[in-house]
PAZAPA-4460 file (N, C-alpha, C; in steps of 0.05 Angstrom, whole numbers, plus 32768, in hexadecimal, padded with zeros to 4 digits):
% residues 145
    n_x    n_y    n_z   ca_x   ca_y   ca_z    c_x    c_y    c_z   seq   type   mol
   721E   845D   89B9   7237   8457   89AC   724C   846C   89B4     1      M     A
   7262   8463   89BD   7278   8475   89C5   728B   847A   89AE     2      K     A
   7290   8493   89A8   72A3   849A   8993   72BF   8495   899C     3      L     A
   72D1   848E   8989   72ED   848A   8990   72F9   84A5   899A     4      P     A
   730B   84A3   89AD   7318   84BB   89B9   7327   84CB   89A4     5      K     A
   7332   84BD   8990   7340   84CC   897B   732D   84DE   896B     6      E     A
   7315   84D4   8966   7302   84E4   8957   72F8   84FC   8968     7      L     A
   72F2   84F6   8982   72E9   850B   8994   72FE   8521   8997     8      V     A
   7317   8519   899C   732C   852D   89A0   7334   853B   8986     9      N     A
   7332   852D   8970   7336   853A   8956   7320   854E   8951    10      G     A
   7308   8548   8959   72F2   855C   8958   72F7   8574   896A    11      G     A
   7303   856F   8981   7309   8585   8993   731E   8597   8986    12      I     A
   7332   858B   8979   7347   859B   896B   7339   85AC   8955    13      I     A
   7328   859F   8945   731A   85AE   8930   7309   85C5   893C    14      F     A
   72FA   85BF   8951   72E9   85D4   895C   72F9   85EB   8967    15      A     A
   730F   85E5   8975   7321   85FA   897F   732C   860B   8969    16      G     A
   7336   85FF   8954   7342   860E   893E   732C   861E   892F    17      I     A
   7315   8612   892B   72FF   8620   891D   72F6   8638   892D    18      A     A
   72F1   8635   8946   72E8   864B   8957   72FD   8661   8958    19      I     A
   7316   8659   895A   732C   866C   895B   732E   867D   8942    20      Y     A
   732D   866F   892B   732F   867E   8911   7316   868F   890C    21      F     A
   72FF   8685   8913   72E7   8696   8910   72E8   86AE   8922    22      L     A
   72F2   86AB   893A   72F6   86C2   894C   730A   86D6   8941    23      L     A
   7321   86CB   8937   7335   86DD   892A   7329   86EC   8913    24      M     A
   7319   86DF   8903   730C   86EC   88EC   72F8   8701   88F5    25      N     A
   72E9   86FB   890A   72D5   870E   8914   72E2   8727   8920    26      A     A
   72F9   8723   892D   7307   8739   8939   7319   8749   8926    27      L     A
   731B   873E   890D   732B   874C   88F9   7349   8745   88FA    28      G     A
   7350   872F   8907   736C   8728   8909   7373   8710   88F6    29      Y     A
   7362   870A   88E3   7367   86F3   88D2   737F   86F7   88C0    30      A     A
   7387   8710   88BB   739D   8715   88A9   73B8   8714   88B8    31      D     A
   73B8   8710   88D2   73D2   870F   88E1   73DB   86F2   88E2    32      L     A
   73EE   86EC   88D1   73F6   86D0   88CD   7402   86C4   88E6    33      F     A
   7410   86D3   88F7   741C   86C7   890F   7407   86BE   8923    34      Y     A
   73EF   86C9   8923   73DA   86BF   8935   73D0   86A4   892C    35      L     A
   73D5   869C   8913   73CC   8682   8909   73DC   866B   8915    36      R     A
   73F3   8672   8920   7404   865D   892C   73F8   8652   8946    37      I     A
   73E6   8661   8952   73DA   8659   896B   73CB   863F   8969    38      V     A
   73C2   8638   8950   73B3   861F   894D   73C2   8607   8956    39      N     A
   73DC   8608   8958   73EB   85F1   8961   73E4   85E9   897E    40      V     A
   73DC   85FD   898E   73D5   85F7   89A9   73BC   85E5   89AB    41      F     A
   73A9   85E9   8998   7392   85D8   8997   7399   85BB   8990    42      F     A
   73AC   85B9   897E   73B6   859E   8976   73C4   8591   898E    43      V     A
   73D5   85A0   899B   73E3   8595   89B3   73CE   858C   89C8    44      F     A
   73BA   859C   89CC   73A5   8595   89E0   7397   857B   89D9    45      Y     A
   738D   8579   89C0   737E   8561   89B8   738F   8548   89B8    46      G     A
   73A8   854A   89AE   73B9   8532   89AE   73C1   852A   89CA    47      V     A
   73C8   853D   89DA   73CF   8537   89F6   73B8   852A   8A05    48      N     A
   73A0   8534   8A00   7388   8528   8A0D   7385   850B   8A04    49      K     A
   738A   8505   89EB   7388   84E9   89E2   739C   84D7   89F0    50      T     A
   73B5   84E1   89F2   73CA   84D1   89FF   73C3   84CE   8A1D    51      I     A
   73B9   84E2   8A2A   73B1   84E0   8A46   739B   84CB   8A49    52      E     A
   7388   84CB   8A37   7372   84B7   8A39   737D   849B   8A35    53      M     A
   7390   8498   8A22   739C   847D   8A1E   73AB   8474   8A37    54      N     A
   73BA   8486   8A43   73C9   847F   8A5B   73B6   8478   8A72    55      V     A
   73A0   8487   8A75   738C   8481   8A89   737F   8466   8A85    56      A     A
   737E   845D   8A6C   7372   8443   8A66   7387   842D   8A69    57      E     A
   73A0   8434   8A70   73B5   8421   8A74   73C5   841B   8A5A    58      G     A
   73C0   8429   8A45   73CE   8425   8A2C   73E8   8436   8A2D    59      K     A
   73FE   8428   8A32   7418   8436   8A35   742C   842F   8A1F    60      K     A
   7423   8421   8A0A   7434   8419   89F4   7439   8432   89E3    61      N     A
   7453   8437   89DD   745A   844F   89CE   744D   8450   89B2    62      F     A
   744F   843A   89A4   7444   8439   8989   7426   843D   8988    63      I     A
   7418   8430   899A   73FB   8432   899C   73F3   844F   89A1    64      T     A
   7400   845C   89B4   73FA   8478   89BB   7402   848B   89A4    65      N     A
   7418   8485   8997   7421   8496   8980   740C   8495   896A    66      A     A
   7403   847D   8963   73EF   847A   894E   73D5   8488   8956    67      I     A
   73CC   8485   896E   73B4   8491   8978   73B7   84B0   8977    68      S     A
   73CE   84BA   8980   73D3   84D7   897F   73D3   84E2   8963    69      A     A
   73E0   84D3   8951   73E2   84DC   8935   73C6   84DC   8928    70      M     A
   73B6   84C8   892D   739B   84C7   8922   738B   84DF   892C    71      I     A
   738E   84E5   8946   737F   84FC   8952   7387   8516   8943    72      T     A
   73A0   851B   8940   73A9   8534   8934   73A1   8535   8916    73      S     A
   73A2   851E   8908   739B   851E   88EC   737D   8522   88E9    74      L     A
   736D   8518   88FB   7350   851D   88FA   734A   853B   88FD    75      I     A
   7358   8547   8910   7355   8564   8914   735E   8574   88FC    76      G     A
   7374   856C   88EF   737D   857A   88D7   7369   8576   88C0    77      V     A
   7361   855E   88BB   734E   8559   88A4   7334   8568   88A8    78      F     A
   7329   8567   88C0   7310   8576   88C6   7314   8594   88C2    79      L     A
   732B   859E   88CB   7331   85BB   88C8   7333   85C3   88AB    80      S     A
   7340   85B2   889B   7343   85B8   887E   7327   85B8   8871    81      I     A
   7317   85A4   8877   72FC   85A3   886C   72EC   85BC   8874    82      I     A
   72EF   85C3   888E   72E1   85DC   8897   72EB   85F4   8889    83      G     A
   7305   85F6   8883   7310   860D   8875   7305   860E   8859    84      L     A
   7304   85F7   884B   72FA   85F7   8830   72DD   8600   882F    85      V     A
   72CD   85F6   8841   72B0   85FD   8842   72AE   861B   8849    86      V     A
   72BC   8624   885C   72BB   8641   8864   72C5   8653   884E    87      Y     A
   72DA   864A   8840   72E5   865B   882A   72D1   865E   8814    88      S     A
   72C3   8649   880D   72AF   864B   87F8   7297   865C   8802    89      Y     A
   7290   865B   881B   727B   866B   8826   7282   8689   8825    90      M     A
   729C   868F   8827   72A5   86AA   8828   72AD   86B5   880D    91      Q     A
   72AB   86A6   87F8   72B1   86B0   87DD   72C5   86A0   87CE    92      G     A
   72CE   8689   87D8   72E0   8678   87CA   72FC   8682   87C6    93      G     A
   7305   8683   87AD   7320   868B   87A8   7327   86A7   87B0    94      D     A
   7313   86B9   87AE   7318   86D5   87B6   731D   86D7   87D5    95      S     A
   7310   86C6   87E4   7314   86C6   8801   7330   86BB   8807    96      Y     A
   7338   86A6   87F9   7353   869A   87FE   7369   86AE   87F6    97      V     A
   7364   86BD   87E1   7378   86D2   87D9   737C   86E6   87EF    98      K     A
   7367   86ED   87FD   736A   8700   8813   737A   86F4   882A    99      S     A
   7377   86DA   882E   7387   86CD   8843   73A4   86CA   883B   100      L     A
   73A9   86C5   8822   73C4   86BE   8819   73D7   86D6   8818   101      S     A
   73CD   86EE   881A   73DE   8706   8819   73F4   8705   882E   102      K     A
   73ED   86FB   8845   7401   86FB   885B   7409   86DF   8863   103      T     A
   7402   86CB   8853   7409   86B0   885C   741D   86A4   8849   104      F     A
   741C   868A   8844   7431   867B   8837   7433   8680   8819   105      L     A
   741F   868B   880C   741D   868A   87EF   7423   86A5   87E2   106      F     A
   742E   86A3   87CB   742F   86B9   87B9   741B   86B4   87A3   107      G     A
   7416   86C7   8793   7404   86C2   877D   73E7   86C0   8786   108      G     A
   73D7   86B1   8777   73BB   86AE   877C   73B3   8691   8780   109      N     A
   73B6   8687   8798   73AE   866B   879C   7390   8667   879C   110      P     A
   7388   8650   8793   736C   8649   8794   7365   863D   87B0   111      S     A
   734C   8638   87B5   7344   862B   87CE   7351   8610   87D0   112      V     A
   7352   8601   87BA   735D   85E6   87BB   737B   85E7   87C0   113      N     A
   738A   85F9   87B3   73A7   85FC   87B7   73AD   8603   87D4   114      T     A
   739E   8617   87DD   73A2   8620   87F9   739D   860A   880D   115      Y     A
   7387   85FB   8808   7380   85E5   881B   7394   85CE   881A   116      S     A
   739D   85C7   8803   73B1   85B1   8801   73CB   85B9   880E   117      I     A
   73D3   85D2   880A   73EC   85DB   8818   73E9   85DB   8836   118      C     A
   73D2   85E4   8840   73CC   85E3   885D   73C9   85C7   8867   119      L     A
   73C0   85B5   8856   73BE   8599   885E   73DA   858D   8863   120      L     A
   73EC   8592   8850   7408   8589   8854   7415   8595   886D   121      F     A
   7410   85AF   8871   741A   85BC   8889   740E   85B0   88A2   122      E     A
   73F4   85AA   88A1   73E7   859E   88B8   73F1   8582   88BE   123      G     A
   73F6   8573   88A9   7401   8558   88AD   741D   8559   88BA   124      I     A
   742D   856C   88B0   7448   856F   88BB   7447   8577   88D8   125      A     A
   7435   858A   88DF   7433   8592   88FB   7427   857C   890C   126      S     A
   7416   856B   8901   740B   8554   8910   7422   8541   8917   127      S     A
   7434   853C   8905   744A   852A   890B   745C   8536   8920   128      V     A
   7461   8550   891E   7473   855D   8932   7466   855D   894D   129      I     A
   744C   8564   894F   743E   8565   8969   743D   8549   8975   130      V     A
   7437   8535   8964   7435   851A   896E   7450   8511   8979   131      T     A
   7466   8516   896B   7480   850D   8974   7488   851C   898E   132      M     A
   7483   8536   898F   748A   8545   89A8   747B   853A   89C0   133      L     A
   7460   8536   89BD   7451   852C   89D3   7458   850F   89DA   134      L     A
   745F   84FF   89C6   7467   84E4   89CC   7481   84E3   89DB   135      M     A
   7494   84F5   89D5   74AD   84F6   89E4   74A7   84FF   8A00   136      L     A
   7496   8512   8A04   748E   851C   8A1E   7482   8505   8A2F   137      Y     A
   746E   84F8   8A23   7460   84E2   8A32   7472   84CA   8A36   138      W     A
   7484   84C4   8A23   7496   84AE   8A26   74A8   84B2   8A3E   139      N     A
   74B2   84CA   8A42   74C3   84D0   8A59   74B3   84CE   8A73   140      N     A
   749A   84D7   8A73   7489   84D5   8A8B   7483   84B8   8A92   141      R     A
   747E   84A8   8A7E   7476   848C   8A84   748D   847B   8A8C   142      L     A
   74A5   8481   8A82   74BC   8470   8A88   74C8   8478   8AA3   143      T     A
   74C2   8490   8AAE   74CD   8497   8AC8   74BA   8490   8ADF   144      T     A
   74A1   8487   8AD9   748E   8480   8AEE   7497   8468   8AFD   145      D     A
***
């Protein structure tokens, strides 16, 4: 049974982000918030790979590719949030999230759920932006061929 390319590439996004954050944590750079922005490159890679695969299959319809790209990025985001929740509880739950939030988006004392929901909304927003940017890029390439 062959898995859908959206699921495979969403898994690649998740794996890249997970390995990157675990490496940052192991090296002691988890508290540097600007290094967390690098995860967008994993999203770009996975979404671009999905669009490339669609084009290679002859699927050049803008809407079809946009939906496929969006599904890929959302799978990556949802898997990453689930991974964050599991990892947070393994590391101490709310106390672990409080150590992360010192340099990130939150003031106060967010819980694992609050932190995860906020990151979910941020991830969905970045998924839309990445999808639109790559669709504009691929639309220009396909119309000039």
